[in-house]
C-alpha positions as semicolon CSV with decimal commas, in nm:
position;residue;x (nm);y (nm);z (nm)
1;M;-1,943;-1,771;-3,603
2;L;-1,776;-1,956;-3,306
3;G;-2,115;-1,815;-3,141
4;I;-1,933;-1,438;-3,098
5;T;-2,090;-1,111;-3,205
6;P;-1,873;-0,881;-3,417
7;F;-1,872;-0,669;-3,126
8;G;-1,742;-0,976;-2,946
9;W;-1,490;-0,979;-3,226
10;V;-1,343;-0,641;-3,233
11;H;-1,316;-0,706;-2,788
12;T;-1,119;-1,036;-2,874
13;L;-0,871;-0,875;-3,208
14;V;-0,810;-0,586;-2,936
15;S;-0,757;-0,835;-2,625
16;L;-0,466;-1,025;-2,867
17;A;-0,376;-0,675;-2,982
18;G;-0,304;-0,585;-2,604
19;L;-0,092;-0,975;-2,490
20;L;0,124;-0,901;-2,837
21;F;0,232;-0,619;-2,733
22;G;0,243;-0,721;-2,393
23;L;0,434;-1,010;-2,474
24;A;0,677;-0,803;-2,680
25;A;0,762;-0,594;-2,422
26;L;0,808;-0,862;-2,176
27;L;1,061;-1,040;-2,430
28;G;1,261;-0,700;-2,554
29;S;1,373;-0,540;-2,261
30;G;1,262;-0,800;-1,926
31;R;0,939;-0,642;-1,824
32;I;0,642;-0,425;-1,956
33;S;0,706;-0,022;-1,858
34;Q;0,427;0,288;-1,949
35;Y;0,759;0,400;-2,088
36;S;0,871;0,169;-2,384
37;P;0,618;0,251;-2,631
38;A;0,470;-0,117;-2,615
39;G;0,433;-0,178;-2,247
40;K;0,226;0,127;-2,303
41;L;0,059;0,027;-2,587
42;F;-0,030;-0,285;-2,354
43;I;-0,162;-0,128;-2,113
44;W;-0,456;0,114;-2,284
45;L;-0,469;-0,190;-2,511
46;T;-0,534;-0,377;-2,189
47;V;-0,724;-0,081;-2,042
48;A;-1,027;-0,131;-2,377
49;S;-1,053;-0,511;-2,354
50;C;-1,153;-0,479;-2,007
51;I;-1,398;-0,160;-2,082
52;S;-1,480;-0,333;-2,318
53;G;-1,525;-0,669;-2,201
54;F;-1,835;-0,489;-1,993
55;F;-2,046;-0,488;-2,188
56;I;-2,015;-0,887;-2,326
57;F;-2,298;-1,072;-2,128
58;S;-2,340;-1,382;-2,266
59;Q;-2,421;-1,499;-1,936
60;G;-2,700;-1,306;-1,896
61;R;-2,514;-1,145;-1,576
62;F;-2,215;-0,994;-1,429
63;N;-2,001;-1,257;-1,403
64;E;-1,585;-1,378;-1,318
65;A;-1,539;-1,265;-1,633
66;H;-1,626;-0,899;-1,564
67;A;-1,433;-0,931;-1,245
68;L;-1,138;-0,999;-1,379
69;G;-1,192;-0,718;-1,582
70;A;-1,202;-0,516;-1,260
71;L;-0,911;-0,686;-1,083
72;T;-0,677;-0,601;-1,424
73;L;-0,757;-0,301;-1,396
74;L;-0,711;-0,225;-1,048
75;T;-0,365;-0,416;-1,124
76;L;-0,276;-0,162;-1,380
77;A;-0,365;0,148;-1,223
78;A;-0,181;-0,017;-0,910
79;A;0,084;-0,097;-1,107
80;F;0,108;0,195;-1,320
81;W;0,116;0,441;-0,979
82;L;0,428;0,226;-0,864
83;E;0,573;0,306;-1,166
84;R;0,581;0,626;-1,100
85;V;0,657;0,627;-0,704
86;S;1,034;0,586;-0,848
87;F;1,258;0,700;-0,567
88;K;1,132;0,340;-0,339
89;R;1,330;0,081;-0,493
90;W;1,069;-0,172;-0,374
91;A;0,807;0,032;-0,585
92;A;1,002;-0,053;-0,949
93;Y;0,971;-0,453;-0,813
94;V;0,598;-0,449;-0,733
95;S;0,477;-0,272;-1,071
96;T;0,694;-0,510;-1,244
97;A;0,532;-0,780;-1,096
98;L;0,169;-0,604;-1,138
99;Y;0,233;-0,579;-1,491
100;T;0,358;-0,915;-1,578
101;L;0,045;-1,019;-1,342
102;A;-0,164;-0,799;-1,576
103;L;0,017;-1,031;-1,877
104;F;-0,122;-1,361;-1,700
105;F;-0,453;-1,228;-1,691
106;H;-0,501;-1,179;-2,075
107;F;-0,427;-1,603;-2,037
108;I;-0,706;-1,695;-1,837
109;P;-1,026;-1,565;-2,059
110;G;-0,807;-1,679;-2,302
111;F;-0,746;-2,024;-2,264
112;T;-1,110;-2,049;-2,152
113;E;-1,236;-1,883;-2,496
114;S;-0,993;-2,091;-2,752
115;L;-1,048;-2,411;-2,520
116;T;-1,337;-2,393;-2,462
117;R;-1,444;-2,288;-2,873
118;L;-1,187;-2,477;-3,055
119;P;-1,192;-2,624;-3,281
120;A;-1,555;-2,553;-3,406
121;G;-1,796;-2,773;-3,330
122;N;-1,603;-2,984;-3,157
123;P;-1,387;-2,848;-2,856
124;L;-1,138;-2,946;-2,716
125;A;-1,291;-2,803;-2,345
126;Q;-1,672;-2,852;-2,236
127;G;-1,670;-2,545;-1,979
128;P;-1,454;-2,330;-1,741
129;Q;-1,393;-2,613;-1,527
130;D;-1,271;-2,903;-1,775
131;P;-0,923;-3,005;-1,625
132;L;-0,781;-2,909;-1,994
133;V;-0,907;-2,547;-1,917
134;K;-0,762;-2,561;-1,532
135;G;-0,398;-2,700;-1,643
136;A;-0,374;-2,463;-1,926
137;I;-0,466;-2,147;-1,664
138;G;-0,246;-2,380;-1,427
139;A;0,044;-2,393;-1,644
140;S;0,081;-2,026;-1,737
141;F;0,012;-1,963;-1,397
142;L;0,392;-2,115;-1,315
143;V;0,530;-1,955;-1,589
144;Y;0,405;-1,627;-1,461
145;L;0,597;-1,686;-1,158
146;V;0,908;-1,819;-1,276
147;V;0,935;-1,494;-1,558
148;V;0,854;-1,325;-1,169
149;V;1,124;-1,473;-0,985
150;I;1,372;-1,343;-1,317
151;Q;1,230;-1,019;-1,335
152;I;1,341;-0,963;-0,970
153;V;1,687;-1,107;-1,012
154;G;1,753;-0,911;-1,300
155;L;1,669;-0,569;-1,117
156;R;1,859;-0,695;-0,802
157;S;2,111;-0,720;-1,062
158;S;2,103;-0,384;-1,246
159;Y;2,106;-0,250;-0,907
160;R;2,362;-0,390;-0,734
161;K;2,577;-0,242;-1,093
162;A;2,492;0,055;-1,083
163;A;2,517;0,116;-0,655
164;P;2,901;0,134;-0,667
165;L;2,863;0,388;-1,058
166;A;2,645;0,617;-0,781
167;N;2,886;0,654;-0,476
168;K;3,146;0,767;-0,764
169;S;3,265;1,141;-0,781
170;P;3,221;1,268;-1,094
171;A;3,602;1,341;-1,139
172;Q;3,665;0,972;-1,083
173;F;3,529;0,864;-1,415
């Protein structure tokens, strides 16, 4: 069905689950974090999606999708590590942006595969270079940028609210 193998379907379902948990984490708390249940599931399902994607060779060779998988794994590793560097405020900003970037990466193959396969028999796009595919990915990148700005403003606001409390002694509460 749609030229996808059973292994490809498992990969697709794992990817979709990762995407949904990433969106749930983002919408639930405004950011993806390894410390939230939805964030953990996003991270591990995305890792599984990337690893399973390395075994899909629809073009018979290592291709851009494999490179995106490797980049996604590096992005997640950096975000995971930076989120644990809690003594550096900038690390929270960067890890937040990186987790959201990993979520954006889901949209690249998602739009490419969906638009070049659906509707069955008469897909909306002819290939990855089709203007519709490029436009969808470009629009989702703009959404990513807006979301990251909102996240950074939210983090700055939460740090500013917490700062006055940190300067008070316990007797002042």
